[in-house]
C-alpha positions in Angstrom: 0.0 0.0 0.0 2.9 2.3 0.8 4.4 1.5 -2.5 1.3 2.2 -4.4 0.9 5.5 -2.6 4.5 6.3 -3.4 4.0 5.5 -7.1 0.9 7.8 -7.2 2.9 10.5 -5.6 5.8 9.9 -8.0 3.3 9.9 -10.9 1.9 13.3 -9.8 5.4 14.6 -9.3 6.3 13.4 -12.8 3.8 15.7 -14.4 5.8 18.7 -13.2 8.3 20.5 -15.4 12.0 19.9 -14.8 12.2 23.4 -13.2 9.4 22.6 -10.9 10.9 19.3 -10.1 14.2 21.1 -9.3 12.5 23.7 -7.2 10.5 20.9 -5.4 13.7 19.0 -4.6 15.0 22.1 -2.9 11.6 23.2 -1.5 10.8 19.9 0.2 13.8 19.8 2.5 13.3 23.5 3.3 9.7 22.8 4.0 10.6 19.9 6.2 13.1 22.2 8.1 10.5 24.9 8.5 8.1 22.3 9.8 10.7 21.2 12.4 11.5 24.8 13.3 7.8 25.6 13.6 7.5 22.6 16.0 10.4 23.9 17.9 8.9 27.4 17.9 5.7 26.1 19.3 7.8 24.5 22.0 9.5 27.8 22.5 6.8 30.5 22.6 9.3 33.4 22.8 10.9 32.5 19.4 8.0 31.2 17.4 6.8 34.6 16.2 10.2 35.6 15.0 10.7 32.4 13.2 7.3 32.6 11.5 8.1 36.1 10.1 11.5 34.9 8.9 9.8 32.0 7.2 7.1 34.2 5.9 9.7 36.7 4.5 11.7 33.8 2.9 8.5 32.6 1.2 7.6 36.0 -0.1 11.2 36.5 -1.3 11.3 33.1 -2.9 8.0 33.7 -4.7 9.2 37.1 -5.8 12.4 35.5 -7.1 10.4 32.8 -9.0 8.1 35.4 -10.5 11.1 37.5 -11.6 12.8 34.5 -13.1 9.6 33.5 -15.0 9.1 37.0 -16.2 12.7 37.1 -17.4 12.2 33.7 -19.2 9.0 34.9 -20.7 11.0 37.2 -23.0 12.2 34.1 -24.9 10.0 31.7 -26.9 11.3 28.7 -25.0 10.3 30.1 -21.5 7.1 31.7 -22.6 4.9 28.6 -22.1 6.3 27.9 -18.7 5.8 31.5 -17.5 2.3 31.6 -18.9 1.5 28.4 -17.0 3.3 29.1 -13.6 3.3 32.8 -13.2 -0.4 33.1 -12.2 0.2 30.5 -9.4 3.2 32.5 -8.0 1.3 35.8 -8.2 -1.6 34.2 -6.3 0.8 32.8 -3.7 2.4 36.3 -3.3 -1.0 37.9 -3.0 -1.8 35.4 -0.2 1.6 35.9 1.5 1.3 39.7 1.6 -2.2 39.8 2.9 -0.8 41.0 6.3 1.3 43.7 4.5 -1.2 46.1 3.0 1.4 48.1 1.2 2.8 45.1 -0.5 -0.7 43.6 -1.1 -1.8 46.9 -2.8 1.3 47.0 -5.0 0.9 43.3 -6.0 -2.8 44.0 -6.8 -1.6 46.7 -9.3 1.0 44.5 -10.8 -1.1 41.4 -11.3 -3.2 42.6 -14.3 -0.1 44.1 -16.0 1.7 40.8 -15.6 -1.4 39.0 -17.0 -1.5 41.3 -20.0 2.2 40.9 -20.7 1.9 37.1 -20.6 -1.2 37.1 -22.8 0.5 39.2 -25.5 2.1 36.8 -27.9 4.4 39.3 -29.6 8.0 39.0 -28.4 8.7 42.7 -28.7 5.7 43.6 -26.6 6.7 41.1 -23.9 10.2 42.5 -23.7 8.8 46.0 -23.4 6.3 45.1 -20.7 8.3 42.7 -18.5 11.2 45.1 -17.8 9.2 47.5 -15.6 7.4 44.6 -14.0 10.7 43.0 -13.0 11.9 46.3 -11.6 8.9 46.7 -9.4 9.2 43.1 -8.2 12.9 43.9 -7.3 11.7 46.8 -5.3 9.3 44.5 -3.4 12.2 42.0 -2.9 14.3 44.9 -1.5 11.6 45.7 1.0 11.4 42.0 1.9 15.2 41.9 2.3 14.9 44.8 4.8 12.2 43.0 6.7 14.3 39.8 6.5 17.3 41.6 8.0 15.2 42.8 10.9 13.7 39.4 11.5 17.0 37.6 11.0 18.3 39.2 14.1 15.4 37.9 16.0 15.8 34.5 14.4 19.5 34.4 15.3 18.7 34.9 18.8 16.1 32.1 18.6 18.6 29.9 16.8 21.2 30.3 19.4 18.7 29.3 21.9 17.5 26.2 20.0 20.6 24.9 18.2 19.7 21.5 19.3 16.2 21.9 18.0 17.7 23.2 14.7 19.9 20.1 14.4 16.8 18.0 14.7 15.0 20.2 12.2 18.1 19.8 9.8 17.8 16.1 10.0 14.2 16.3 9.1 15.0 18.5 6.1 17.7 16.0 5.0 15.2 13.2 5.2 12.7 15.3 3.2 15.4 16.0 0.6 16.2 12.4 0.3 12.6 11.6 -0.2 12.2 14.4 -2.8 15.4 13.2 -4.6 13.9 9.7 -4.8 10.7 11.0 -6.2 12.6 13.1 -8.7 14.9 10.2 -9.7 11.9 7.9 -10.0 10.1 10.2 -12.4 13.2 11.1 -14.5 14.4 7.5 -14.9 11.0 6.2 -16.0 10.6 9.0 -18.6 14.1 8.7 -19.9 13.5 5.0 -20.4 10.4 5.7 -22.3 12.3 8.2 -24.5 15.1 5.7 -25.1 12.6 3.0 -26.3 10.9 5.6 -28.5 14.2 6.7 -29.9 15.2 3.1 -30.7 11.8 2.5 -32.4 12.2 5.7 -34.5 15.8 4.7 -35.4 14.6 1.3 -36.5 11.9 2.8 -38.7 9.1 1.6 -36.4 6.4 4.2 -35.5 6.2 5.0 -31.8 2.9 3.7 -30.5 3.4 4.1 -26.7 1.1 6.6 -25.1 3.2 9.5 -23.8 1.7 10.9 -20.6 2.6 13.9 -18.5 3.1 17.5 -19.1 6.7 17.9 -18.3 9.6 18.5 -20.7 10.4 14.8 -21.1 6.8 14.1 -21.9 6.8 16.8 -24.6 10.0 15.4 -26.0 8.4 12.0 -26.0 5.4 13.3 -27.9 7.7 15.1 -30.3 9.6 11.8 -30.9 6.3 10.1 -31.5 5.1 12.7 -34.0 8.5 12.7 -35.7 8.3 8.9 -36.0 4.8 9.1 -37.5 6.0 11.8 -39.9 9.1 9.7 -40.8 6.8 6.7 -41.4 4.6 8.8 -43.7 7.7 10.1 -45.5 9.0 6.6 -45.8 5.7 5.5 -47.4 5.9 8.5 -49.7 9.5 7.6 -50.5 8.4 4.0 -51.1 5.6 5.2 -53.4 8.0 7.6 -55.1 10.6 4.8 -55.4 8.0 2.5 -57.0 7.1 5.3 -59.4 10.7 6.0 -60.1 11.4 2.3 -60.7 8.5 2.2 -63.1 9.8 5.3 -64.9 13.3 3.9 -65.0 11.9 0.7 -66.5 9.9 2.7 -69.1 12.9 4.9 -69.8 15.1 1.8 -70.1 12.6 0.3 -72.5 12.6 3.5 -74.5 16.4 3.6 -74.5 16.5 0.0 -75.5 14.1 0.6 -78.4 16.1 3.7 -79.3 19.4 1.7 -79.2 17.8 -1.0 -81.4 16.6 1.6 -83.8 20.0 3.2 -83.8 21.5 -0.2 -84.3 19.2 -0.9 -87.2 20.0 2.6 -88.6 23.7 1.9 -88.3 23.2 -1.4 -90.0 21.3 0.2 -92.8 23.9 2.9 -93.1 26.7 0.4 -93.1 25.0 -1.8 -95.6 24.3 1.2 -97.8 27.9 2.4 -97.7 29.3 -1.1 -98.1 27.0 -2.0 -101.0 26.8 1.4 -102.7 27.9 1.4 -106.3 29.4 4.9 -105.6 32.9 5.4 -104.2 32.4 6.8 -100.6 35.5 8.0 -98.8 36.4 10.7 -96.2 39.3 13.0 -95.4 40.3 14.5 -92.1 41.3 18.2 -91.8 44.9 17.4 -92.7 43.8 15.8 -96.0 44.4 12.1 -95.0 42.0 9.4 -95.9 40.0 8.1 -92.8 37.3 6.0 -94.6 37.3 4.0 -97.9 34.4 1.8 -98.9 34.5 -1.3 -101.2 33.1 0.7 -104.2 36.1 3.0 -103.9 38.4 0.0 -104.1 36.4 -1.3 -107.1 36.5 2.0 -108.9 40.0 3.2 -108.2 41.8 -0.1 -107.6 43.3 0.9 -104.2 42.6 -1.3 -101.2 41.6 0.3 -97.9 45.0 -0.6 -96.3 46.8 1.3 -99.1 45.0 4.6 -98.6 44.0 4.9 -94.9 45.9 7.7 -93.0 47.5 8.8 -96.3 46.7 11.5 -98.8 44.4 10.3 -101.6 46.4 8.9 -104.5 43.6 9.5 -107.1 44.3 13.2 -107.7 46.2 13.8 -111.0 49.3 16.0 -110.8 47.8 18.8 -112.9 44.8 19.1 -110.4 46.8 19.2 -107.2 46.6 23.0 -107.0 42.9 22.9 -107.4 42.7 20.2 -104.8 44.6 22.3 -102.3 42.0 25.1 -102.8 39.2 22.6 -102.3 40.8 21.5 -98.9 40.6 25.2 -97.8 36.9 25.2 -98.9 36.2 22.0 -97.0 37.8 23.2 -93.8 35.4 26.2 -93.8 32.4 23.9 -94.2 32.0 24.3 -97.9 31.0 21.5 -100.3 30.9 20.5 -103.9 27.9 19.5 -105.9 28.3 17.2 -109.0 31.7 18.5 -109.9 33.1 16.6 -112.9 36.8 15.8 -112.8 39.4 13.3 -114.0 40.7 10.8 -111.4 43.5 8.2 -111.5 43.1 4.5 -111.0 45.8 2.3 -109.4 46.9 1.1 -112.9 47.3 4.7 -114.1 44.1 4.7 -116.1 42.2 8.0 -116.1 38.5 7.9 -115.4 35.8 10.6 -115.4 33.9 11.0 -112.1 31.2 13.2 -110.7 32.1 14.4 -107.2 29.8 15.4 -104.3 31.1 16.4 -100.9 29.6 17.1 -97.5 31.2 18.4 -94.3 31.3 16.1 -91.2 31.1 17.9 -87.9 31.8 17.0 -84.3 29.5 17.4 -81.3 30.4 21.1 -81.1 29.6 21.8 -84.8 33.2 22.1 -85.9 34.2 20.6 -89.2 36.5 17.7 -88.6 36.3 15.8 -91.8 34.9 15.8 -95.4 32.9 13.1 -97.0 33.4 12.4 -100.7 31.0 10.6 -103.0 32.4 9.8 -106.4 30.4 8.4 -109.4 32.3 6.8 -112.2 30.8 8.3 -115.4 33.3 7.1 -117.8 30.9 4.6 -119.4 28.1 7.1 -119.3 30.1 9.6 -121.2 31.0 6.9 -123.7 27.3 6.1 -124.1 26.5 9.8 -124.4 29.1 10.0 -127.1 27.6 7.0 -128.8 24.1 8.5 -128.5 25.3 11.8 -130.0 26.9 9.9 -132.8 23.7 7.9 -133.3 21.6 11.1 -133.4 24.0 12.7 -135.8 23.8 9.7 -138.1 20.1 9.5 -137.8 19.7 13.2 -138.8 21.9 12.7 -141.8 20.0 9.5 -142.6 16.7 11.3 -142.6 18.2 13.9 -145.0 19.7 11.2 -147.2 16.4 9.2 -147.3 14.4 12.3 -148.3 16.8 13.1 -151.1 16.9 9.5 -152.3 13.1 9.2 -152.4 12.6 12.1 -154.8 15.7 11.2 -156.7 14.6 7.6 -157.2 11.3 8.9 -158.6 13.1 11.1 -161.1 15.5 8.2 -162.0 12.5 5.9 -162.6 11.0 8.3 -165.1 14.4 8.8 -166.8 15.2 5.1 -167.0 11.7 4.3 -168.3 11.6 6.9 -171.1 15.3 6.3 -172.0 14.5 2.6 -172.4 11.5 3.3 -174.6 13.5 5.8 -176.6 16.3 3.3 -177.1 13.8 0.7 -178.2 12.1 2.9 -180.8 14.9 5.1 -182.0 16.2 4.3 -185.5 19.2 6.6 -185.4 22.3 4.8 -184.0 23.5 8.1 -182.5 20.3 8.5 -180.6 20.5 4.9 -179.4 24.1 5.6 -178.2 23.0 8.8 -176.4 20.2 6.9 -174.7 22.6 4.2 -173.6 24.8 6.8 -172.0 21.8 8.4 -170.3 20.7 5.0 -169.1 24.2 4.2 -167.8 24.4 7.5 -165.9 21.0 7.0 -164.4 21.9 3.5 -163.3 25.0 4.8 -161.5 22.9 7.5 -159.9 20.5 4.7 -158.8 23.4 2.9 -157.2 24.3 6.0 -155.4 20.8 6.5 -154.0 20.8 2.8 -153.0 23.9 3.6 -150.9 22.2 6.6 -149.3 19.2 4.4 -148.5 21.4 1.7 -147.1 23.1 4.2 -144.8 19.8 5.7 -143.7 18.2 2.3 -143.2 15.4 3.2 -145.6 16.3 0.6 -148.3 13.9 -2.2 -148.8 15.2 -5.4 -147.3 14.0 -8.9 -148.3 15.7 -11.1 -145.7 16.1 -14.8 -145.9 17.4 -17.4 -143.4 20.9 -18.1 -144.5 24.2 -19.5 -143.5 26.7 -16.7 -143.1 29.6 -19.0 -143.7 28.2 -19.9 -147.2 27.6 -16.3 -148.0 31.2 -15.5 -147.2 32.5 -18.5 -149.2 30.4 -17.5 -152.3 31.9 -14.0 -152.1 35.6 -15.0 -151.8 36.4 -15.1 -155.6 34.9 -11.7 -156.1 36.6 -10.3 -153.0 40.0 -11.7 -154.2 39.6 -9.9 -157.5 38.8 -6.7 -155.7 41.8 -6.6 -153.2 44.6 -7.6 -155.7 47.5 -10.0 -155.4 49.6 -8.1 -152.8 47.1 -8.7 -150.1 46.4 -12.0 -148.5 42.8 -12.8 -147.5 42.1 -15.7 -145.1 39.0 -17.0 -143.4 38.4 -18.7 -140.0 34.8 -19.8 -140.1 33.1 -21.5 -137.2 31.6 -24.8 -138.6 28.9 -24.6 -135.9 27.8 -21.1 -136.7 24.1 -20.5 -136.2 21.7 -19.1 -138.9 20.9 -15.5 -139.3 18.0 -13.8 -141.2 19.2 -11.0 -143.5 19.1 -9.9 -147.1 21.9 -11.8 -149.0 22.5 -8.9 -151.3 22.9 -6.5 -148.4 25.3 -8.9 -146.6 27.5 -9.1 -149.8 27.5 -5.3 -149.9 28.6 -5.1 -146.2 31.4 -7.7 -146.8 32.6 -5.9 -150.0 32.7 -2.5 -148.3 34.6 -3.8 -145.3 37.2 -5.6 -147.5 37.6 -2.6 -149.8 38.1 -0.4 -146.7 40.7 -2.8 -145.3 42.5 -2.9 -148.7 42.7 0.9 -148.9 44.4 0.9 -145.4 47.2 -1.4 -146.6 48.9 0.4 -149.5 52.0 -1.8 -149.1 50.2 -5.0 -148.9 49.1 -7.0 -145.8 46.6 -9.6 -144.6 42.8 -9.5 -144.2 41.2 -12.1 -141.9 37.5 -12.9 -142.0 36.2 -14.7 -139.0 32.8 -16.0 -137.7 31.8 -17.3 -134.3 28.8 -17.7 -132.1 28.8 -15.2 -129.2 26.5 -14.2 -126.3 26.1 -10.5 -125.6 25.5 -10.2 -121.9 24.0 -7.4 -119.8 27.5 -5.9 -119.2 28.0 -5.4 -122.9 24.5 -4.1 -123.4 25.0 -1.5 -120.6 28.0 -0.1 -122.5 26.3 0.1 -125.9 23.2 2.0 -126.7 20.5 0.0 -128.5 22.1 -3.4 -128.0 19.9 -6.3 -126.8 21.3 -9.2 -124.8 21.1 -12.6 -126.5 22.8 -15.0 -128.9 24.5 -13.5 -132.0 26.6 -14.6 -135.0 29.8 -12.6 -135.1 31.4 -11.5 -138.4 34.9 -10.0 -137.8 37.0 -8.4 -140.6 40.6 -7.6 -139.5 43.5 -6.0 -141.4 47.1 -5.2 -140.8 46.8 -1.7 -142.1 47.7 1.7 -140.8 44.9 1.8 -138.2 43.0 4.8 -137.1 43.2 7.6 -134.5 40.5 8.1 -132.0 39.2 11.2 -133.8 39.0 9.3 -137.1 37.4 6.3 -135.5 34.7 8.6 -134.0 33.6 9.7 -137.5 34.0 6.7 -139.8 30.3 6.0 -140.0 29.4 9.5 -141.0 28.3 9.7 -144.7 30.8 11.3 -147.1 33.5 11.3 -144.5 36.7 9.9 -146.0 40.4 10.1 -145.4 41.2 9.3 -149.0 42.2 11.7 -151.6 39.6 13.6 -153.6 38.1 11.5 -156.3 39.1 8.2 -154.7 36.2 7.6 -152.4 32.6 8.7 -151.8 32.8 8.3 -148.0 29.7 6.1 -148.1 31.2 2.6 -147.7 31.2 2.3 -143.9 28.0 4.3 -143.7 26.3 1.7 -145.8 27.8 -1.1 -143.5 26.4 0.8 -140.4 23.0 1.2 -142.0 22.6 -2.5 -143.1 23.8 -3.8 -139.7 21.3 -1.6 -137.8 18.5 -2.4 -140.2 19.0 -6.1 -139.3 18.9 -5.4 -135.6 22.6 -6.0 -135.3 25.6 -4.2 -133.6 28.9 -3.1 -135.0 32.1 -2.3 -133.1 35.4 -1.0 -134.2 38.8 -1.7 -132.6 41.7 0.2 -134.0 45.0 2.0 -133.1 47.5 3.8 -135.2 50.0 1.3 -136.6 48.1 -1.8 -135.3 45.5 -2.2 -138.0 41.7 -2.3 -137.5 39.0 -4.9 -136.6 35.3 -4.5 -137.5 33.1 -6.8 -135.5 29.5 -7.2 -136.6 26.9 -9.0 -134.4 23.7 -10.4 -136.2 21.0 -12.0 -134.1 20.7 -15.8 -134.5 17.4 -17.1 -135.7 15.7 -20.5 -135.2 13.5 -20.2 -138.3 14.3 -23.0 -140.7 16.3 -21.9 -143.7 14.7 -22.2 -147.0 17.5 -22.3 -149.5 15.5 -23.5 -152.5 15.8 -21.3 -155.5 12.7 -20.6 -157.7 12.7 -22.9 -160.7 12.3 -21.1 -164.0 11.1 -17.7 -164.8 7.9 -16.4 -166.4 9.0 -15.0 -169.7 5.7 -13.5 -170.7 5.6 -9.8 -170.0 2.1 -8.7 -171.3 -1.5 -9.5 -170.5 -5.1 -8.3 -170.5 -5.9 -8.0 -166.7 -7.1 -4.9 -165.0 -4.5 -3.1 -162.8 -5.4 -0.4 -160.2 -2.4 2.0 -160.0 -1.9 4.1 -156.8 1.0 6.5 -157.2 1.2 10.1 -155.9 4.1 11.1 -158.3 2.5 12.2 -161.6 5.5 11.5 -163.8 5.9 7.9 -162.6 2.2 7.4 -162.8 2.2 8.5 -166.4 5.2 6.3 -167.2 3.5 3.2 -165.6 0.2 3.8 -167.3 1.9 4.2 -170.7 4.0 1.0 -170.2 1.2 -1.3 -168.9 -1.3 0.0 -171.5 1.2 -0.8 -174.2 1.5 -4.3 -172.8 -2.2 -4.8 -173.1 -3.3 -4.2 -169.5 -6.3 -2.1 -168.5 -5.0 0.5 -166.1 -7.2 2.3 -163.5 -5.2 5.4 -162.5 -5.3 7.0 -159.0 -3.1 9.9 -157.8 -4.1 9.5 -154.1 -4.9 6.6 -151.8 -8.4 8.0 -151.3 -9.1 8.0 -155.0 -7.8 4.4 -155.3 -10.2 3.3 -152.6 -13.1 5.1 -154.2 -12.3 3.4 -157.6 -12.1 0.0 -155.8 -15.5 0.5 -154.3 -17.3 1.8 -157.5 -15.6 -0.1 -160.3 -18.1 -2.7 -161.4 -15.8 -5.3 -162.9 -12.9 -7.4 -161.6 -9.7 -5.7 -160.6 -6.8 -8.2 -160.8 -3.9 -6.3 -159.4 -3.2 -3.4 -157.0 0.1 -1.7 -158.0 0.8 0.8 -155.2 3.6 3.0 -153.9 4.3 2.5 -150.3 5.2 6.0 -149.1 2.4 8.4 -149.7 0.8 11.3 -147.8 -1.9 10.5 -145.2 -2.3 6.8 -146.1 0.6 4.5 -146.8 0.6 1.6 -149.3 0.1 -1.1 -146.6 -3.1 0.5 -145.4 -4.4 0.9 -148.9 -3.7 -2.8 -149.6 -5.5 -3.9 -146.4 -8.6 -1.8 -147.2 -8.6 -3.0 -150.9 -8.3 -6.6 -149.8 -11.2 -6.1 -147.4 -13.4 -5.2 -150.5 -11.8 -7.6 -153.0 -10.3 -10.6 -151.3 -9.0 -12.2 -154.6 -7.0 -9.1 -155.7 -3.2 -9.4 -155.8 -0.7 -6.6 -154.7 2.6 -5.4 -156.1 4.4 -2.9 -153.9 6.9 -0.3 -155.2 9.1 2.2 -153.4 12.4 3.9 -153.5 12.8 3.9 -149.6 11.0 3.2 -146.4 9.5 5.9 -144.2 10.3 5.7 -140.5 6.8 6.6 -139.7 5.9 3.1 -141.0 8.8 1.1 -139.6 12.1 1.7 -138.1 13.5 -1.0 -140.2 11.3 -1.9 -143.2 11.8 -5.6 -143.9 9.8 -7.6 -146.4 9.2 -11.3 -146.4 11.0 -12.8 -149.4 7.7 -13.9 -150.9 6.2 -10.4 -150.9 6.0 -8.9 -154.5 8.1 -5.7 -154.5 9.5 -3.4 -157.2 12.5 -1.3 -156.1 12.8 2.2 -157.6 14.3 3.2 -159.9 13.2 0.5 -162.3 13.1 0.0 -166.0 9.9 -0.5 -168.0 11.1 -4.0 -168.8 11.5 -4.8 -165.1 8.1 -3.3 -164.4 6.4 -5.4 -167.0 8.1 -8.6 -165.8 7.3 -7.9 -162.1 3.6 -7.2 -162.9 3.4 -10.4 -164.9 5.1 -12.5 -162.2 2.7 -11.1 -159.5 -0.4 -11.8 -161.6 0.8 -15.4 -162.3 1.7 -16.1 -158.6 -0.6 -17.8 -156.0 -0.2 -15.0 -153.4 -3.2 -12.9 -152.4 -3.4 -9.3 -151.1 -2.2 -9.0 -147.5 -1.3 -6.2 -145.1 
């Protein structure tokens, strides 16, 4: 029971502040001593009064001291709460203690509301201003009490001397009270400190403090602060945990994004690397000092230098004459400049010069400074060669159109001349007239041969191809060729026995062979050797890419080589131009090789020339192989009859030729229906009531050509036969006009005899009109 009572007392004692506890530890022994002295005073009547006033004075003075201390502490934020709580108690105690001292009681009554106002005012500046005078007045009161204490101390000293023994007894009682107060103080302090230690350990371990903190002293407030802090830390830890979870999620998302970006960058690098490595363009780079730092496979392929041969060295592809310009370029590159499609000559490893187009671009570092230059070179050597071939082809085509137009009108004139000269020669009785007519006929025939050459060059001659063996055609021509070249030149053949068949006009092939051999003979004024070779070849895509108009496939090759003087590059570039010749005036027309070129192109072939000065020349002709069976049978016999009584519809826009044909056929007994235009011919065909046996039509006419006339006539009269005539083909009809060998055709210029024979042959044949 005593223990429980002690614990209750200790608990009550624990609610006090540390200051109050300290004061209590001192006050308890003093109180015990006073109690002992009071007892002794009671025993000793004569000293009790003095002792009471001394005790009373000490109490007043102590209360004044406590009040002044609290007021002084109230000026600070730390002591304000304690002063606000304890000062009213001390003032009440002072009011009670001074009740027997009216002067002091009146002064305290005046101070009490002022102290209350000072304590109630929360502003620190106001508290400082108010408490200073209050402390001064309290000090005055303490001085009065000191004076009273001095007076009463004398009385007390007298009493103390009388009762020293009693005082010793009272001291012992005070000591016992102090010990008891110390025990109470220690008990309260140790318990609270233990609670604080436990709370601090929990907070350090991240565990919220859950113990109920009781009491109103400083340790209790510290305990509650620890509890609140632990709760705040717990909340912050939860927030940090949530933030950490969110951060981890964002890190994962960012990691995923970076992974995807890295993969995209990796793919982009792979694409870039593949593009650079597989690019057909030479891609290389120079640093600011002009040394190669990158060299792709295409650069090796184009220039011939491996990567190991050029890396960290100046580029070896710049010709000596361009070094000054290249030095200027390097200055331009260092300043961030670039080139766009600059065309220059560059050197290959073997010394060969090639034409390239150059593009450059600056390469910059992370700070934007130019630290290298990227070069992209395109080899345009073959392209320039093709462009030259194309220009040559265009030039030849333009000349061909001119030659064809001239030959067309000239053939019409020659046809009229030859026709009337033949009739004049047949009817003239004067030998001189006959001789004159023969000369005119001979000149006209030579003129016809000249126009035939022009037409061959312009690819407007009429071709009647047959499937033939090129080796046999060469063999048949050997005797004639040997007579042409003379005895000082050796001619040999190397013919492939497995040579495939080609489809071409035999007469045109003989003309090609003759012109090539004659050209070779003229290049060997001191004798030499001509070699004619044949072989089966395959023109691949690489060859086709280098030669405009060529088509890949199987070809028969005809090569004619000589050991003559050869040609310069300038001469070689012009050999197929009409009327271009290196021979003296009067010794060549300049049409021989032009005719060869025209015949080859008309038969969908290719021709190439290889020649150098002093090393002779080689002409290689490629003709497409054909799988159509060859029909080598020659027609048996000829129809000798030249006249008849059939009806012939003539469609010819040239009036002179029309007049000649009408006169000739009428003289042979034919009935001739004359039409100067295709429209008129079709009208006659529709309205003529009787049979029309033959349509004799020119091919090249305005608006409607002979083929279209024949198709429309055949639609109206299915049994009619057709004989075509023309001096050349029109490119509006066909880029290469080729007739089937069985198609009746009359080449202008013609004689009246040939006209009559061809009309008779066509009427006697089994062929019908066709388009």
